Backbone atoms as SQL, in Angstrom:
CREATE TABLE atoms (id INTEGER PRIMARY KEY, chain TEXT, resi INTEGER, resn TEXT, atom TEXT, x REAL, y REAL, z REAL);
INSERT INTO atoms VALUES
  (1, 'A', 1, 'MET', 'N', 17.138, -0.933, 13.069),
  (2, 'A', 1, 'MET', 'CA', 16.154, -0.120, 13.009),
  (3, 'A', 1, 'MET', 'C', 15.073, -0.741, 14.030),
  (4, 'A', 2, 'SER', 'N', 14.287, 0.894, 14.839),
  (5, 'A', 2, 'SER', 'CA', 13.618, 0.147, 16.095),
  (6, 'A', 2, 'SER', 'C', 12.292, -0.635, 15.913),
  (7, 'A', 3, 'LYS', 'N', 11.695, -1.068, 16.304),
  (8, 'A', 3, 'LYS', 'CA', 9.719, -1.360, 15.576),
  (9, 'A', 3, 'LYS', 'C', 9.351, -0.169, 15.413),
  (10, 'A', 4, 'ASN', 'N', 9.066, 1.010, 15.757),
  (11, 'A', 4, 'ASN', 'CA', 8.134, 2.012, 16.545),
  (12, 'A', 4, 'ASN', 'C', 8.669, 3.151, 15.315),
  (13, 'A', 5, 'ARG', 'N', 9.793, 2.739, 14.169),
  (14, 'A', 5, 'ARG', 'CA', 9.802, 3.601, 12.997),
  (15, 'A', 5, 'ARG', 'C', 9.442, 2.528, 11.251),
  (16, 'A', 6, 'ARG', 'N', 8.422, 1.673, 11.599),
  (17, 'A', 6, 'ARG', 'CA', 7.897, 0.758, 10.923),
  (18, 'A', 6, 'ARG', 'C', 6.479, 1.957, 10.255),
  (19, 'A', 7, 'ILE', 'N', 7.003, 1.924, 8.668),
  (20, 'A', 7, 'ILE', 'CA', 5.532, 1.811, 8.279),
  (21, 'A', 7, 'ILE', 'C', 5.379, 0.461, 7.225),
  (22, 'A', 8, 'PHE', 'N', 3.999, 0.303, 7.246),
  (23, 'A', 8, 'PHE', 'CA', 3.562, -0.547, 6.234),
  (24, 'A', 8, 'PHE', 'C', 2.499, -0.089, 5.349),
  (25, 'A', 9, 'ILE', 'N', 2.857, -0.464, 3.699),
  (26, 'A', 9, 'ILE', 'CA', 2.714, 1.180, 2.752),
  (27, 'A', 9, 'ILE', 'C', 1.836, -0.632, 1.798),
  (28, 'A', 10, 'ASP', 'N', 1.168, -0.196, 1.623),
  (29, 'A', 10, 'ASP', 'CA', -0.131, -1.386, 0.346),
  (30, 'A', 10, 'ASP', 'C', 0.433, -0.794, -0.916),
  (31, 'A', 11, 'PHE', 'N', 0.559, -1.953, -1.575),
  (32, 'A', 11, 'PHE', 'CA', 0.841, -2.488, -2.712),
  (33, 'A', 11, 'PHE', 'C', 0.539, -1.876, -4.075),
  (34, 'A', 12, 'ASP', 'N', -0.638, -2.129, -4.664),
  (35, 'A', 12, 'ASP', 'CA', -1.773, -2.064, -5.221),
  (36, 'A', 12, 'ASP', 'C', -2.855, -0.733, -4.610),
  (37, 'A', 13, 'GLY', 'N', -2.865, 0.344, -5.701),
  (38, 'A', 13, 'GLY', 'CA', -3.087, 2.059, -5.099),
  (39, 'A', 13, 'GLY', 'C', -2.521, 2.894, -4.099),
  (40, 'A', 14, 'VAL', 'N', -1.206, 2.317, -3.520),
  (41, 'A', 14, 'VAL', 'CA', -0.611, 2.986, -3.716),
  (42, 'A', 14, 'VAL', 'C', 1.093, 3.300, -3.804),
  (43, 'A', 15, 'ILE', 'N', 1.658, 2.827, -3.601),
  (44, 'A', 15, 'ILE', 'CA', 2.950, 1.982, -4.283),
  (45, 'A', 15, 'ILE', 'C', 2.615, 2.493, -5.804),
  (46, 'A', 16, 'THR', 'N', 1.075, 1.036, -7.120),
  (47, 'A', 16, 'THR', 'CA', 0.877, 1.679, -8.174),
  (48, 'A', 16, 'THR', 'C', 0.424, 2.505, -7.953),
  (49, 'A', 17, 'ASN', 'N', -0.611, 2.682, -9.135),
  (50, 'A', 17, 'ASN', 'CA', -1.570, 3.879, -9.369),
  (51, 'A', 17, 'ASN', 'C', -3.257, 2.449, -9.855),
  (52, 'A', 18, 'TYR', 'N', -2.889, 1.391, -9.867),
  (53, 'A', 18, 'TYR', 'CA', -3.839, 0.521, -10.226),
  (54, 'A', 18, 'TYR', 'C', -4.816, 0.915, -10.575),
  (55, 'A', 19, 'GLU', 'N', -4.511, 1.365, -12.492),
  (56, 'A', 19, 'GLU', 'CA', -4.986, 1.454, -12.858),
  (57, 'A', 19, 'GLU', 'C', -5.988, -0.153, -13.642),
  (58, 'A', 20, 'ARG', 'N', -5.326, -0.989, -13.854),
  (59, 'A', 20, 'ARG', 'CA', -5.475, -2.020, -14.729),
  (60, 'A', 20, 'ARG', 'C', -6.317, -3.133, -13.910),
  (61, 'A', 21, 'GLY', 'N', -6.508, -3.198, -11.963),
  (62, 'A', 21, 'GLY', 'CA', -7.274, -4.135, -11.420),
  (63, 'A', 21, 'GLY', 'C', -6.395, -5.131, -10.971),
  (64, 'A', 22, 'TRP', 'N', -7.574, -6.087, -10.630),
  (65, 'A', 22, 'TRP', 'CA', -6.475, -7.114, -10.160),
  (66, 'A', 22, 'TRP', 'C', -6.601, -8.419, -11.352),
  (67, 'A', 23, 'GLU', 'N', -5.300, -8.784, -11.443),
  (68, 'A', 23, 'GLU', 'CA', -4.640, -9.858, -12.245),
  (69, 'A', 23, 'GLU', 'C', -4.053, -10.904, -12.223),
  (70, 'A', 24, 'GLY', 'N', -4.627, -11.040, -10.919),
  (71, 'A', 24, 'GLY', 'CA', -3.749, -12.557, -10.428),
  (72, 'A', 24, 'GLY', 'C', -3.050, -12.169, -9.234),
  (73, 'A', 25, 'TYR', 'N', -2.378, -13.102, -8.509),
  (74, 'A', 25, 'TYR', 'CA', -1.295, -12.668, -7.986),
  (75, 'A', 25, 'TYR', 'C', 0.038, -12.412, -8.425),
  (76, 'A', 26, 'HIS', 'N', 0.247, -12.995, -9.168),
  (77, 'A', 26, 'HIS', 'CA', 1.903, -13.451, -10.179),
  (78, 'A', 26, 'HIS', 'C', 2.187, -11.720, -11.207),
  (79, 'A', 27, 'THR', 'N', 0.918, -11.045, -11.282),
  (80, 'A', 27, 'THR', 'CA', 0.708, -10.000, -12.288),
  (81, 'A', 27, 'THR', 'C', 1.190, -8.699, -11.955),
  (82, 'A', 28, 'CYS', 'N', 1.811, -8.291, -12.320),
  (83, 'A', 28, 'CYS', 'CA', 1.598, -6.630, -11.225),
  (84, 'A', 28, 'CYS', 'C', 2.618, -5.588, -12.611),
  (85, 'A', 29, 'GLY', 'N', 1.794, -5.597, -12.874),
  (86, 'A', 29, 'GLY', 'CA', 1.488, -4.308, -14.468),
  (87, 'A', 29, 'GLY', 'C', 1.148, -2.844, -14.076),
  (88, 'A', 30, 'ASP', 'N', 0.797, -2.724, -12.811),
  (89, 'A', 30, 'ASP', 'CA', 0.506, -1.028, -12.572),
  (90, 'A', 30, 'ASP', 'C', 2.108, 0.232, -12.992),
  (91, 'A', 31, 'THR', 'N', 0.919, 1.190, -12.955),
  (92, 'A', 31, 'THR', 'CA', 2.574, 2.051, -13.119),
  (93, 'A', 31, 'THR', 'C', 2.728, 2.651, -11.904),
  (94, 'A', 32, 'ARG', 'N', 4.057, 3.511, -11.446),
  (95, 'A', 32, 'ARG', 'CA', 4.053, 3.642, -10.567),
  (96, 'A', 32, 'ARG', 'C', 3.318, 5.163, -10.078),
  (97, 'A', 33, 'ASN', 'N', 3.032, 5.053, -8.818),
  (98, 'A', 33, 'ASN', 'CA', 2.634, 6.262, -8.352),
  (99, 'A', 33, 'ASN', 'C', 3.505, 6.763, -8.290),
  (100, 'A', 34, 'ASP', 'N', 4.085, 7.710, -8.227),
  (101, 'A', 34, 'ASP', 'CA', 5.388, 9.129, -8.416),
  (102, 'A', 34, 'ASP', 'C', 5.588, 9.717, -6.825),
  (103, 'A', 35, 'GLU', 'N', 3.967, 10.033, -6.704),
  (104, 'A', 35, 'GLU', 'CA', 3.974, 10.519, -5.215),
  (105, 'A', 35, 'GLU', 'C', 4.421, 9.984, -4.276),
  (106, 'A', 36, 'ALA', 'N', 3.685, 8.330, -4.302),
  (107, 'A', 36, 'ALA', 'CA', 4.253, 7.981, -3.457),
  (108, 'A', 36, 'ALA', 'C', 5.987, 7.666, -3.056),
  (109, 'A', 37, 'TYR', 'N', 5.972, 7.666, -4.660),
  (110, 'A', 37, 'TYR', 'CA', 7.815, 6.959, -5.193),
  (111, 'A', 37, 'TYR', 'C', 8.594, 7.666, -4.384),
  (112, 'A', 38, 'ILE', 'N', 8.278, 8.931, -4.081),
  (113, 'A', 38, 'ILE', 'CA', 8.623, 10.217, -3.853),
  (114, 'A', 38, 'ILE', 'C', 8.832, 10.458, -2.479),
  (115, 'A', 39, 'TRP', 'N', 7.657, 10.070, -1.530),
  (116, 'A', 39, 'TRP', 'CA', 7.127, 9.809, -0.385),
  (117, 'A', 39, 'TRP', 'C', 8.427, 8.699, 0.806),
  (118, 'A', 40, 'VAL', 'N', 8.744, 7.376, -0.433),
  (119, 'A', 40, 'VAL', 'CA', 9.167, 6.643, 0.600),
  (120, 'A', 40, 'VAL', 'C', 10.493, 6.970, 0.677),
  (121, 'A', 41, 'MET', 'N', 11.001, 7.734, -1.072),
  (122, 'A', 41, 'MET', 'CA', 12.917, 7.698, -0.583),
  (123, 'A', 41, 'MET', 'C', 12.722, 9.536, -0.034),
  (124, 'A', 42, 'SER', 'N', 12.330, 9.824, -0.019),
  (125, 'A', 42, 'SER', 'CA', 13.059, 10.848, 0.902),
  (126, 'A', 42, 'SER', 'C', 12.612, 10.588, 2.630),
  (127, 'A', 43, 'LEU', 'N', 12.445, 9.642, 2.792),
  (128, 'A', 43, 'LEU', 'CA', 11.734, 8.823, 4.232),
  (129, 'A', 43, 'LEU', 'C', 12.667, 7.432, 4.576),
  (130, 'A', 44, 'ILE', 'N', 13.290, 6.672, 3.819),
  (131, 'A', 44, 'ILE', 'CA', 13.911, 5.570, 3.765),
  (132, 'A', 44, 'ILE', 'C', 15.137, 5.876, 4.275),
  (133, 'A', 45, 'LYS', 'N', 15.600, 6.534, 4.523),
  (134, 'A', 45, 'LYS', 'CA', 16.755, 6.488, 5.568),
  (135, 'A', 45, 'LYS', 'C', 16.618, 6.456, 7.283),
  (136, 'A', 46, 'GLU', 'N', 15.540, 7.012, 7.345),
  (137, 'A', 46, 'GLU', 'CA', 14.460, 7.200, 8.240),
  (138, 'A', 46, 'GLU', 'C', 14.044, 6.321, 9.118),
  (139, 'A', 47, 'PHE', 'N', 13.342, 5.377, 7.879),
  (140, 'A', 47, 'PHE', 'CA', 12.051, 4.345, 8.649),
  (141, 'A', 47, 'PHE', 'C', 11.837, 3.311, 7.550),
  (142, 'A', 48, 'GLU', 'N', 11.323, 2.320, 8.124),
  (143, 'A', 48, 'GLU', 'CA', 11.719, 0.851, 7.688),
  (144, 'A', 48, 'GLU', 'C', 10.307, 0.561, 6.871),
  (145, 'A', 49, 'PHE', 'N', 9.959, -0.006, 5.249),
  (146, 'A', 49, 'PHE', 'CA', 8.844, 0.426, 4.847),
  (147, 'A', 49, 'PHE', 'C', 8.767, -1.155, 4.671),
  (148, 'A', 50, 'ILE', 'N', 7.832, -1.380, 4.864),
  (149, 'A', 50, 'ILE', 'CA', 7.091, -3.042, 4.770),
  (150, 'A', 50, 'ILE', 'C', 5.653, -2.951, 3.781),
  (151, 'A', 51, 'VAL', 'N', 6.331, -3.296, 2.322),
  (152, 'A', 51, 'VAL', 'CA', 4.657, -3.538, 1.778),
  (153, 'A', 51, 'VAL', 'C', 4.303, -4.804, 2.146),
  (154, 'A', 52, 'LEU', 'N', 3.375, -4.406, 2.091),
  (155, 'A', 52, 'LEU', 'CA', 1.517, -5.099, 2.372),
  (156, 'A', 52, 'LEU', 'C', 1.224, -5.293, 1.317),
  (157, 'A', 53, 'SER', 'N', 0.158, -6.665, 0.756),
  (158, 'A', 53, 'SER', 'CA', -0.011, -6.749, -0.601),
  (159, 'A', 53, 'SER', 'C', -1.327, -8.077, 0.258),
  (160, 'A', 54, 'GLY', 'N', -2.571, -8.277, -0.497),
  (161, 'A', 54, 'GLY', 'CA', -2.778, -9.934, -0.594),
  (162, 'A', 54, 'GLY', 'C', -2.106, -10.538, -1.952),
  (163, 'A', 55, 'ARG', 'N', -1.614, -10.083, -2.710),
  (164, 'A', 55, 'ARG', 'CA', -0.891, -10.947, -3.838),
  (165, 'A', 55, 'ARG', 'C', 0.042, -11.521, -2.867),
  (166, 'A', 56, 'ALA', 'N', 1.464, -10.517, -1.512),
  (167, 'A', 56, 'ALA', 'CA', 2.161, -11.454, -0.947),
  (168, 'A', 56, 'ALA', 'C', 1.632, -12.955, -0.342),
  (169, 'A', 57, 'ALA', 'N', 0.709, -13.215, -0.249),
  (170, 'A', 57, 'ALA', 'CA', 0.526, -14.370, 0.600),
  (171, 'A', 57, 'ALA', 'C', 0.674, -15.790, -0.751),
  (172, 'A', 58, 'THR', 'N', 1.272, -15.121, -1.662),
  (173, 'A', 58, 'THR', 'CA', 2.213, -16.269, -2.573),
  (174, 'A', 58, 'THR', 'C', 3.345, -16.345, -2.841),
  (175, 'A', 59, 'TRP', 'N', 4.059, -17.029, -2.881),
  (176, 'A', 59, 'TRP', 'CA', 5.864, -17.091, -3.622),
  (177, 'A', 59, 'TRP', 'C', 5.307, -16.622, -4.736),
  (178, 'A', 60, 'SER', 'N', 5.247, -16.706, -5.489),
  (179, 'A', 60, 'SER', 'CA', 4.801, -16.049, -7.000),
  (180, 'A', 60, 'SER', 'C', 4.336, -14.934, -6.728),
  (181, 'A', 61, 'GLY', 'N', 3.353, -14.588, -5.880),
  (182, 'A', 61, 'GLY', 'CA', 3.312, -13.110, -5.913),
  (183, 'A', 61, 'GLY', 'C', 3.992, -12.072, -5.506),
  (184, 'A', 62, 'ARG', 'N', 4.837, -12.849, -4.240),
  (185, 'A', 62, 'ARG', 'CA', 5.649, -11.898, -3.616),
  (186, 'A', 62, 'ARG', 'C', 7.467, -11.760, -4.306),
  (187, 'A', 63, 'ARG', 'N', 7.374, -12.349, -5.797),
  (188, 'A', 63, 'ARG', 'CA', 8.395, -12.449, -6.664),
  (189, 'A', 63, 'ARG', 'C', 7.519, -10.979, -7.246),
  (190, 'A', 64, 'CYS', 'N', 6.973, -11.289, -7.923),
  (191, 'A', 64, 'CYS', 'CA', 5.860, -10.523, -8.664),
  (192, 'A', 64, 'CYS', 'C', 6.275, -8.703, -7.854),
  (193, 'A', 65, 'ILE', 'N', 5.818, -8.501, -7.351),
  (194, 'A', 65, 'ILE', 'CA', 6.269, -7.035, -5.785),
  (195, 'A', 65, 'ILE', 'C', 7.925, -6.976, -6.534),
  (196, 'A', 66, 'ARG', 'N', 8.669, -8.076, -5.565),
  (197, 'A', 66, 'ARG', 'CA', 10.228, -7.322, -5.222),
  (198, 'A', 66, 'ARG', 'C', 10.704, -6.971, -7.001),
  (199, 'A', 67, 'ARG', 'N', 10.386, -7.420, -7.806),
  (200, 'A', 67, 'ARG', 'CA', 10.572, -8.114, -8.999),
  (201, 'A', 67, 'ARG', 'C', 9.737, -6.241, -9.642),
  (202, 'A', 68, 'TRP', 'N', 8.892, -6.100, -9.251),
  (203, 'A', 68, 'TRP', 'CA', 8.233, -4.468, -9.723),
  (204, 'A', 68, 'TRP', 'C', 8.347, -3.296, -8.943),
  (205, 'A', 69, 'LEU', 'N', 8.974, -3.743, -7.783),
  (206, 'A', 69, 'LEU', 'CA', 9.964, -3.009, -7.080),
  (207, 'A', 69, 'LEU', 'C', 11.272, -2.510, -8.106),
  (208, 'A', 70, 'ARG', 'N', 11.965, -3.557, -7.545),
  (209, 'A', 70, 'ARG', 'CA', 13.376, -3.251, -8.655),
  (210, 'A', 70, 'ARG', 'C', 13.638, -2.552, -10.001),
  (211, 'A', 71, 'ARG', 'N', 12.508, -2.931, -11.017),
  (212, 'A', 71, 'ARG', 'CA', 12.346, -2.396, -11.953),
  (213, 'A', 71, 'ARG', 'C', 11.997, -1.117, -11.897),
  (214, 'A', 72, 'ASN', 'N', 11.230, -0.516, -10.991),
  (215, 'A', 72, 'ASN', 'CA', 10.488, 0.894, -10.864),
  (216, 'A', 72, 'ASN', 'C', 11.355, 1.588, -9.121),
  (217, 'A', 73, 'GLY', 'N', 12.159, 1.020, -9.280),
  (218, 'A', 73, 'GLY', 'CA', 13.361, 2.480, -8.769),
  (219, 'A', 73, 'GLY', 'C', 13.359, 2.347, -7.275),
  (220, 'A', 74, 'TYR', 'N', 12.945, 1.276, -6.664),
  (221, 'A', 74, 'TYR', 'CA', 12.996, 1.487, -5.390),
  (222, 'A', 74, 'TYR', 'C', 13.735, -0.117, -4.755),
  (223, 'A', 75, 'PRO', 'N', 14.322, 0.867, -3.418),
  (224, 'A', 75, 'PRO', 'CA', 14.946, -0.122, -3.212),
  (225, 'A', 75, 'PRO', 'C', 14.584, -1.751, -2.319),
  (226, 'A', 76, 'ARG', 'N', 15.865, -2.431, -1.741),
  (227, 'A', 76, 'ARG', 'CA', 15.572, -3.868, -1.851),
  (228, 'A', 76, 'ARG', 'C', 13.767, -3.303, -0.166),
  (229, 'A', 77, 'LEU', 'N', 13.221, -3.427, -0.363),
  (230, 'A', 77, 'LEU', 'CA', 12.151, -3.580, 0.605),
  (231, 'A', 77, 'LEU', 'C', 11.423, -4.905, 1.317),
  (232, 'A', 78, 'LYS', 'N', 10.961, -5.056, 2.272),
  (233, 'A', 78, 'LYS', 'CA', 10.434, -6.136, 2.901),
  (234, 'A', 78, 'LYS', 'C', 9.044, -6.473, 2.160),
  (235, 'A', 79, 'VAL', 'N', 8.397, -7.256, 1.349),
  (236, 'A', 79, 'VAL', 'CA', 6.984, -8.023, 1.445),
  (237, 'A', 79, 'VAL', 'C', 6.385, -9.291, 2.120),
  (238, 'A', 80, 'THR', 'N', 5.032, -8.251, 3.215),
  (239, 'A', 80, 'THR', 'CA', 4.285, -9.662, 3.263),
  (240, 'A', 80, 'THR', 'C', 3.529, -9.157, 3.174),
  (241, 'A', 81, 'CYS', 'N', 2.386, -10.558, 3.397),
  (242, 'A', 81, 'CYS', 'CA', 0.797, -9.982, 4.021),
  (243, 'A', 81, 'CYS', 'C', 0.375, -9.666, 5.032),
  (244, 'A', 82, 'LYS', 'N', 1.020, -9.756, 6.033),
  (245, 'A', 82, 'LYS', 'CA', 0.629, -9.967, 6.841),
  (246, 'A', 82, 'LYS', 'C', 1.161, -8.229, 7.995),
  (247, 'A', 83, 'LYS', 'N', 0.009, -7.796, 8.492),
  (248, 'A', 83, 'LYS', 'CA', 0.918, -6.881, 9.517),
  (249, 'A', 83, 'LYS', 'C', 1.022, -7.677, 11.083),
  (250, 'A', 84, 'VAL', 'N', 2.381, -7.647, 10.748),
  (251, 'A', 84, 'VAL', 'CA', 2.865, -8.245, 12.437),
  (252, 'A', 84, 'VAL', 'C', 3.628, -7.013, 12.880),
  (253, 'A', 85, 'GLY', 'N', 3.685, -6.984, 14.154),
  (254, 'A', 85, 'GLY', 'CA', 4.574, -5.715, 15.596),
  (255, 'A', 85, 'GLY', 'C', 4.241, -4.728, 15.426),
  (256, 'A', 86, 'ASP', 'N', 4.924, -4.607, 16.207),
  (257, 'A', 86, 'ASP', 'CA', 4.472, -2.482, 15.534),
  (258, 'A', 86, 'ASP', 'C', 4.630, -1.494, 14.801),
  (259, 'A', 87, 'TYR', 'N', 3.511, -0.688, 14.465),
  (260, 'A', 87, 'TYR', 'CA', 4.183, -0.208, 13.342),
  (261, 'A', 87, 'TYR', 'C', 3.261, 1.674, 13.690),
  (262, 'A', 88, 'ILE', 'N', 3.998, 2.177, 12.921),
  (263, 'A', 88, 'ILE', 'CA', 3.377, 3.624, 13.059),
  (264, 'A', 88, 'ILE', 'C', 2.255, 3.996, 12.903),
  (265, 'A', 89, 'ILE', 'N', 2.438, 3.330, 11.189),
  (266, 'A', 89, 'ILE', 'CA', 1.374, 3.377, 9.852),
  (267, 'A', 89, 'ILE', 'C', 0.889, 2.781, 9.240),
  (268, 'A', 90, 'TYR', 'N', -0.216, 2.121, 8.143),
  (269, 'A', 90, 'TYR', 'CA', -0.439, 1.655, 7.581),
  (270, 'A', 90, 'TYR', 'C', -1.218, 2.443, 6.526),
  (271, 'A', 91, 'LEU', 'N', -0.517, 2.428, 5.713),
  (272, 'A', 91, 'LEU', 'CA', -0.904, 3.699, 4.441),
  (273, 'A', 91, 'LEU', 'C', -1.511, 2.636, 3.164),
  (274, 'A', 92, 'ASP', 'N', -2.778, 2.705, 2.975),
  (275, 'A', 92, 'ASP', 'CA', -3.319, 2.271, 2.071),
  (276, 'A', 92, 'ASP', 'C', -4.649, 2.676, 1.802),
  (277, 'A', 93, 'ASP', 'N', -5.157, 2.738, -0.137),
  (278, 'A', 93, 'ASP', 'CA', -6.157, 3.633, -0.343),
  (279, 'A', 93, 'ASP', 'C', -7.630, 3.253, 0.045),
  (280, 'A', 94, 'ARG', 'N', -7.474, 1.855, 0.472),
  (281, 'A', 94, 'ARG', 'CA', -8.980, 1.505, 0.970),
  (282, 'A', 94, 'ARG', 'C', -9.426, 1.970, 2.655),
  (283, 'A', 95, 'GLY', 'N', -8.355, 2.488, 3.275),
  (284, 'A', 95, 'GLY', 'CA', -8.011, 1.927, 5.146),
  (285, 'A', 95, 'GLY', 'C', -9.287, 3.485, 5.317),
  (286, 'A', 96, 'TRP', 'N', -9.913, 3.454, 6.446),
  (287, 'A', 96, 'TRP', 'CA', -10.452, 4.428, 7.069),
  (288, 'A', 96, 'TRP', 'C', -10.089, 4.683, 8.552),
  (289, 'A', 97, 'GLN', 'N', -9.742, 5.589, 8.939),
  (290, 'A', 97, 'GLN', 'CA', -8.687, 6.154, 10.164),
  (291, 'A', 97, 'GLN', 'C', -10.060, 6.208, 11.332),
  (292, 'A', 98, 'TYR', 'N', -10.017, 4.523, 12.441),
  (293, 'A', 98, 'TYR', 'CA', -11.105, 4.289, 13.432),
  (294, 'A', 98, 'TYR', 'C', -10.610, 6.043, 14.428),
  (295, 'A', 99, 'ASN', 'N', -11.097, 6.770, 15.283),
  (296, 'A', 99, 'ASN', 'CA', -11.073, 7.407, 16.187),
  (297, 'A', 99, 'ASN', 'C', -11.981, 8.214, 17.212),
  (298, 'A', 100, 'LYS', 'N', -12.092, 6.942, 18.791),
  (299, 'A', 100, 'LYS', 'CA', -12.554, 6.636, 19.526),
  (300, 'A', 100, 'LYS', 'C', -13.397, 7.576, 20.104),
  (301, 'A', 101, 'LYS', 'N', -12.966, 8.769, 19.974),
  (302, 'A', 101, 'LYS', 'CA', -12.857, 9.762, 20.627),
  (303, 'A', 101, 'LYS', 'C', -14.414, 10.464, 19.795),
  (304, 'A', 102, 'ALA', 'N', -13.994, 10.576, 18.196),
  (305, 'A', 102, 'ALA', 'CA', -14.496, 11.047, 17.506),
  (306, 'A', 102, 'ALA', 'C', -16.104, 10.559, 17.156),
  (307, 'A', 103, 'THR', 'N', -15.771, 8.996, 16.970),
  (308, 'A', 103, 'THR', 'CA', -17.022, 8.461, 16.910),
  (309, 'A', 103, 'THR', 'C', -17.181, 8.858, 15.544),
  (310, 'A', 104, 'LEU', 'N', -16.990, 8.671, 14.990),
  (311, 'A', 104, 'LEU', 'CA', -16.826, 8.758, 13.357),
  (312, 'A', 104, 'LEU', 'C', -16.568, 7.828, 12.705),
  (313, 'A', 105, 'LEU', 'N', -17.788, 7.263, 12.394),
  (314, 'A', 105, 'LEU', 'CA', -18.054, 5.462, 11.689),
  (315, 'A', 105, 'LEU', 'C', -18.627, 5.820, 10.613),
  (316, 'A', 106, 'PRO', 'N', -17.875, 5.207, 9.059),
  (317, 'A', 106, 'PRO', 'CA', -18.773, 5.710, 7.758),
  (318, 'A', 106, 'PRO', 'C', -20.528, 5.341, 8.116),
  (319, 'A', 107, 'SER', 'N', -21.393, 6.035, 7.577),
  (320, 'A', 107, 'SER', 'CA', -23.061, 5.981, 7.441),
  (321, 'A', 107, 'SER', 'C', -22.300, 5.062, 6.280),
  (322, 'A', 108, 'ARG', 'N', -23.701, 4.479, 6.271),
  (323, 'A', 108, 'ARG', 'CA', -23.984, 3.723, 4.736),
  (324, 'A', 108, 'ARG', 'C', -24.192, 3.766, 4.016),
  (325, 'A', 109, 'ASN', 'N', -24.618, 5.259, 3.617),
  (326, 'A', 109, 'ASN', 'CA', -24.529, 5.720, 2.689),
  (327, 'A', 109, 'ASN', 'C', -23.224, 6.393, 2.072),
  (328, 'A', 110, 'MET', 'N', -21.905, 6.588, 2.761),
  (329, 'A', 110, 'MET', 'CA', -20.797, 6.158, 3.127),
  (330, 'A', 110, 'MET', 'C', -20.017, 5.489, 2.400),
  (331, 'A', 111, 'LEU', 'N', -21.077, 4.102, 3.249),
  (332, 'A', 111, 'LEU', 'CA', -20.011, 2.745, 2.515),
  (333, 'A', 111, 'LEU', 'C', -20.541, 2.245, 1.327),
  (334, 'A', 112, 'ILE', 'N', -21.950, 2.468, 0.454),
  (335, 'A', 112, 'ILE', 'CA', -22.002, 2.034, -0.806),
  (336, 'A', 112, 'ILE', 'C', -21.572, 3.172, -2.286),
  (337, 'A', 113, 'ASP', 'N', -21.241, 4.626, -1.265),
  (338, 'A', 113, 'ASP', 'CA', -20.854, 4.903, -2.722),
  (339, 'A', 113, 'ASP', 'C', -19.427, 5.388, -2.421),
  (340, 'A', 114, 'TRP', 'N', -18.799, 5.179, -1.653),
  (341, 'A', 114, 'TRP', 'CA', -17.432, 4.850, -1.589),
  (342, 'A', 114, 'TRP', 'C', -16.852, 3.631, -2.382),
  (343, 'A', 115, 'GLN', 'N', -14.924, 4.508, -2.592),
  (344, 'A', 115, 'GLN', 'CA', -14.616, 4.060, -4.185),
  (345, 'A', 115, 'GLN', 'C', -13.112, 4.676, -3.591),
  (346, 'A', 116, 'PRO', 'N', -11.712, 3.392, -3.877),
  (347, 'A', 116, 'PRO', 'CA', -10.721, 4.415, -3.488),
  (348, 'A', 116, 'PRO', 'C', -10.166, 5.293, -4.612),
  (349, 'A', 117, 'TRP', 'N', -9.272, 5.943, -4.815),
  (350, 'A', 117, 'TRP', 'CA', -8.694, 7.586, -5.537),
  (351, 'A', 117, 'TRP', 'C', -8.588, 6.937, -6.432),
  (352, 'A', 118, 'CYS', 'N', -7.883, 5.495, -7.140),
  (353, 'A', 118, 'CYS', 'CA', -8.300, 5.547, -8.565),
  (354, 'A', 118, 'CYS', 'C', -9.148, 5.363, -9.083),
  (355, 'A', 119, 'LYS', 'N', -9.691, 4.573, -8.286),
  (356, 'A', 119, 'LYS', 'CA', -11.576, 4.803, -8.980),
  (357, 'A', 119, 'LYS', 'C', -12.121, 5.833, -8.894),
  (358, 'A', 120, 'ARG', 'N', -11.930, 6.602, -8.395),
  (359, 'A', 120, 'ARG', 'CA', -13.233, 7.849, -8.505),
  (360, 'A', 120, 'ARG', 'C', -13.004, 8.670, -10.063),
  (361, 'A', 121, 'LYS', 'N', -13.822, 9.595, -10.105),
  (362, 'A', 121, 'LYS', 'CA', -13.660, 10.348, -11.201),
  (363, 'A', 121, 'LYS', 'C', -13.330, 11.593, -11.095),
  (364, 'A', 122, 'GLN', 'N', -12.371, 12.356, -12.256),
  (365, 'A', 122, 'GLN', 'CA', -11.517, 13.136, -12.531),
  (366, 'A', 122, 'GLN', 'C', -12.718, 14.041, -12.337),
  (367, 'A', 123, 'GLN', 'N', -11.791, 14.970, -11.035),
  (368, 'A', 123, 'GLN', 'CA', -13.215, 16.672, -11.643),
  (369, 'A', 123, 'GLN', 'C', -12.317, 17.238, -11.890);
C-alpha cells in the first residue's frame, strides 16, 4: 500500500470512548467507540490504519492495545507512539487543524474552556 494511503488514528478517545480516563500504560479498559469502528472497517481495504497512542511508548502498552483491538473486532493494525512518514490525516479527539490561510488559531478562552468530546457535558 502506498504511503499516501496511511491514516493515523488515536487510541484513547477515538478508537475507545475513554470513559475511565488514564489508568496506566498497560490498562486498556474503555469501551469501543462504535462510530470509529464502523468508519475504520468501511475503509480498511483501501487505507492503512496505524494506531497512535502515548501508551504505545512501552512494550506492555503496545501489547495492551493489540489485545484490546483483537477483543473488540479490529483486524491486526500497526501500533506506535510516533507519527513517522507520509500520511493523509491524523484523527485525534484533542487535535486542532491549523490552516495558515485562515489564520485561525485557538484563542486563550477557547484553550481554557476546551475539552475533548468525551469530557463535554451532553446537551
